[in-house]
C-alpha positions in Angstrom: 37.3 30.7 -15.0 40.3 33.1 -15.6 42.2 31.1 -18.3 39.4 29.1 -19.8 38.3 28.8 -23.4 40.2 30.2 -26.3 40.4 29.0 -29.9 42.8 26.2 -30.6 46.2 26.5 -29.1 45.5 29.3 -26.6 48.3 29.7 -24.1 48.0 31.1 -20.5 47.4 34.8 -20.1 48.1 36.5 -16.8 49.0 34.1 -14.0 46.0 34.1 -11.7 44.4 31.6 -9.3 41.2 29.8 -10.0 39.0 32.5 -8.5 40.6 35.3 -10.7 42.9 36.8 -8.2 46.4 37.3 -9.7 49.0 34.8 -8.5 52.8 35.1 -8.5 54.0 38.2 -6.7 50.8 40.2 -6.6 50.4 41.9 -3.2 47.0 41.1 -1.8 47.4 43.2 1.3 45.5 46.5 1.5 48.0 49.4 1.4 46.0 51.6 3.8 45.8 48.9 6.5 46.5 50.3 10.0 48.9 47.5 11.0 51.1 48.0 8.0 53.6 50.2 9.9 54.5 47.2 12.0 55.5 45.0 9.1 59.2 45.8 8.5 60.3 42.9 6.3 58.6 40.1 4.5 58.8 36.6 6.1 61.5 34.4 4.5 60.1 31.2 3.0 
């Protein structure tokens, strides 16, 4: 898995989920998607 192993005190690396997709702010949406023009603003949490 993405952050496994290492020798001794090995810290994180790049923040990514268990399946290797980057976490924390990485846009997962395809930039050429046809419905992208309808998304004006990101949904507030």
